[in-house]
C-alpha positions in Angstrom: -21.8 23.0 -73.5 -21.5 20.7 -76.3 -20.3 17.4 -77.4 -16.6 18.5 -77.7 -16.6 20.3 -74.3 -15.4 18.5 -71.2 -18.0 17.6 -68.8 -18.9 20.1 -66.0 -16.7 19.5 -62.9 -17.6 20.4 -59.3 -16.5 20.1 -55.7 -17.6 17.1 -54.1 -17.6 14.8 -50.9 -18.3 11.2 -50.5 -20.5 9.0 -48.3 -17.8 7.1 -46.2 -20.3 3.9 -45.7 -21.1 3.5 -49.4 -18.4 0.6 -49.6 -20.3 -1.1 -46.7 -23.7 -0.4 -48.3 -22.6 -1.8 -51.7 -21.3 -5.0 -50.3 -24.4 -5.6 -48.4 -26.5 -4.9 -51.7 -24.6 -7.3 -53.5 -25.6 -10.1 -51.2 -29.1 -9.5 -51.9 -29.3 -7.3 -54.8 -33.0 -7.9 -55.8 -34.3 -6.5 -52.3 -32.3 -3.1 -52.8 -33.5 -0.5 -55.3 -31.0 1.0 -58.0 -31.3 4.3 -56.1 -29.6 3.0 -53.4 -26.8 1.4 -55.5 -26.5 5.0 -57.5 -26.8 6.9 -54.4 -23.8 5.1 -52.8 -21.5 5.4 -55.8 -22.3 9.2 -56.7 -21.2 12.1 -54.8 -23.0 13.1 -51.7 -26.0 15.4 -52.6 -25.4 15.4 -56.2 -28.1 13.3 -57.7 -31.0 14.5 -59.9 -33.5 11.9 -60.8 -35.4 12.3 -64.1 -38.9 11.2 -65.1 -38.7 9.5 -61.7 -42.4 8.7 -62.1 -42.1 7.0 -65.5 -41.2 3.2 -66.4 -40.7 2.0 -62.7 -38.2 -0.6 -64.0 -35.7 1.9 -64.9 -33.8 4.6 -63.2 -32.1 7.6 -65.0 -30.2 10.3 -63.1 -27.7 13.1 -63.7 -25.0 13.1 -60.6 -21.6 13.7 -60.2 -18.6 11.1 -59.6 -15.4 12.5 -57.8 -17.0 16.1 -59.3 -17.6 15.0 -62.9 -20.9 14.9 -64.3 -22.2 11.6 -65.3 -25.3 10.0 -66.2 -26.5 7.1 -64.3 -28.9 4.3 -65.5 -30.1 1.4 -63.4 -32.1 -1.3 -65.2 -34.2 -3.9 -63.0 -36.8 -6.4 -63.5 -38.3 -6.7 -67.1 -38.2 -3.5 -69.2 -41.6 -2.6 -70.9 -42.3 0.1 -73.4 -42.1 3.0 -70.8 -38.8 1.9 -69.5 -37.3 1.5 -73.1 -38.5 4.8 -74.2 -36.9 6.5 -71.0 -33.5 4.8 -71.4 -33.3 5.5 -75.0 -34.2 9.2 -74.5 -31.9 9.4 -71.5 -28.9 7.9 -73.3 -29.5 10.2 -76.2 -29.7 13.1 -74.2 -26.2 12.2 -72.5 -24.6 11.4 -75.8 -25.6 14.7 -77.2 -23.4 16.7 -74.7 -20.8 13.8 -74.1 -21.8 13.1 -70.7 -20.5 9.7 -69.6 -23.3 7.1 -69.2 -23.0 4.5 -66.5 -25.4 1.6 -66.5 -26.4 -0.7 -63.6 -27.7 -3.8 -64.6 -30.0 -6.4 -62.8 -32.8 -7.5 -65.1 -33.8 -10.5 -66.9 -34.6 -8.6 -70.2 -37.4 -7.3 -72.1 -41.1 -8.0 -71.0 -42.3 -11.0 -72.5 -46.3 -11.2 -72.5 -49.1 -10.8 -75.0 -49.5 -7.2 -73.5 -46.2 -6.4 -74.6 -46.4 -8.1 -78.0 -49.2 -6.1 -78.7 -47.7 -3.1 -77.6 -44.9 -3.1 -79.9 -42.1 -4.1 -77.3 -39.7 -5.3 -80.2 -39.7 -1.9 -81.8 -39.2 -0.2 -78.2 -36.5 -2.7 -77.5 -34.7 -1.7 -80.9 -34.7 1.9 -80.0 -33.0 1.3 -76.8 -30.3 -0.8 -78.7 -29.9 1.9 -81.2 -29.6 4.5 -78.4 -26.8 2.6 -76.9 -25.2 1.4 -80.0 -25.2 4.8 -81.8 -24.1 6.8 -78.8 -20.1 7.8 -79.0 -19.9 9.0 -75.5 -18.2 7.0 -72.8 -20.1 3.9 -71.9 -19.5 1.9 -68.9 -21.8 -0.9 -67.4 -21.8 -2.7 -64.1 -23.5 -6.0 -64.0 -24.6 -6.1 -60.4 -27.2 -9.0 -60.8 -29.0 -10.7 -63.5 -28.2 -9.8 -67.2 -30.2 -11.8 -69.6 -30.5 -12.1 -73.2 -30.8 -9.1 -75.6 -31.0 -6.4 -72.9 -27.3 -7.2 -72.1 -26.3 -7.3 -75.6 -27.8 -4.0 -75.9 -26.9 -2.1 -72.8 -23.5 -3.6 -71.9 -22.4 -5.9 -74.8 -19.5 -5.3 -77.3 -22.0 -5.0 -80.2 -23.1 -1.7 -78.2 -20.0 -0.6 -78.3 -19.6 -0.7 -74.5 -16.0 0.9 -73.5 -15.6 -1.1 -70.2 -17.9 -3.7 -68.4 -17.5 -4.6 -64.7 -19.2 -7.5 -62.8 -20.2 -8.1 -59.2 -19.0 -11.4 -58.0 -22.6 -12.8 -57.9 -23.7 -11.6 -61.0 -25.5 -14.2 -63.8 -24.9 -13.2 -67.3 -26.4 -15.5 -69.7 -27.6 -15.4 -73.5 -30.9 -17.3 -72.2 -32.9 -17.2 -68.8 -31.5 -20.1 -66.7 -34.6 -21.9 -66.6 -34.5 -22.0 -70.8 -31.0 -22.6 -70.8 -31.3 -25.6 -68.6 -34.2 -26.9 -70.7 -32.2 -26.6 -73.9 -28.6 -27.4 -72.8 -29.4 -30.1 -70.1 -32.4 -31.8 -71.4 -30.8 -35.1 -71.2 -30.2 -34.7 -67.6 -33.4 -33.5 -66.8 -34.9 -36.5 -68.7 -33.0 -38.5 -66.5 -34.5 -37.2 -63.4 -32.3 -34.7 -62.0 -34.0 -31.7 -60.3 -34.5 -28.8 -62.3 -33.8 -26.2 -59.6 -30.0 -28.0 -58.9 -29.5 -27.9 -62.6 -30.4 -24.3 -62.7 -28.3 -23.5 -60.0 -25.4 -25.3 -61.4 -25.7 -23.4 -64.4 -25.7 -20.0 -63.0 -22.6 -21.0 -61.0 -20.7 -22.6 -63.7 -21.9 -21.7 -67.2 -23.6 -18.0 -66.4 -20.7 -16.9 -63.9 -18.9 -13.8 -64.4 -15.7 -15.5 -64.4 -17.1 -17.5 -67.5 -18.0 -14.1 -69.2 -14.3 -12.5 -68.3 -12.8 -15.5 -69.7 -14.7 -15.1 -73.1 -14.0 -11.1 -73.0 -17.6 -10.1 -72.4 -16.6 -8.6 -68.9 -13.4 -6.5 -68.3 -13.0 -7.3 -64.7 -15.0 -8.9 -61.7 -14.9 -6.3 -58.9 -15.7 -6.0 -55.3 -19.0 -4.3 -55.0 -17.5 -2.1 -52.2 -14.9 -0.6 -54.7 -17.4 0.1 -57.4 -17.3 3.7 -57.0 -13.3 3.7 -57.1 -13.3 1.6 -60.3 -15.9 3.8 -62.0 -14.0 6.8 -61.2 -10.8 5.2 -62.4 -12.4 4.1 -65.7 -14.0 7.4 -66.6 -10.9 9.4 -65.9 -8.8 7.0 -68.1 -11.4 7.5 -70.8 -12.5 11.2 -70.2 -10.5 12.2 -73.7 -12.7 9.6 -75.7 -13.5 11.4 -79.0 -15.2 9.5 -81.9 -15.1 10.9 -85.5 -18.1 9.7 -87.3 -18.6 9.1 -91.2 -20.3 12.2 -92.6 -23.9 11.6 -92.8 -27.1 13.4 -92.0 -28.2 10.9 -89.1 -28.9 7.3 -88.5 -32.3 5.7 -89.6 -33.6 5.2 -85.9 -36.6 2.7 -85.4 -39.6 5.0 -84.7 
């Protein structure tokens, strides 16, 4: 198998309860692990988790979707150095063999702390961004919850050359964390005594909604969570013939 080969395909079966599980997950995504989302989308008994004990905030797995091999990435919480390294390595592995990458996002971005700063989080975040941007395999993202700032740009943004981006109806997509956005954009209303929690809720509903993102072209479709499997299967089928010819060069200058 190489980058010009079609991805391996197998016989498959699907969980008939998967759509109900996904709809329930969309109502309270923070209480549902990414393993549940991935297992509900992938074919039954087809999942192979990679580096499962490393980088708890990211899930990486090979599986099949309607018989075709797919690489699944699930991003949750804040990503630290281990998660960035894990996802970067996985995306580059999939790209080497032209395996499509599907990324599920419910994350507030890269870790912001003294520990992460001293550990070099900027370098590892850049590695993750580089891995996604350089990959020429099919890349599809599903924003199932929070997608804030640089992580959204790196894993699902147009600058990362994402081929198709979906969002669940309850998703929140923002260049800044809502608290920070309210402090900057609604400072006059805060100073006038309006409740911060209510302003954050308003910001998420109006300014950071998937509808707003779709209107500006950052999201291709807002989908019913229960139809995630069908939407992804259709998208991957449409893009299965994707081939990218790159300018002749030895390799990119990956941040290390």
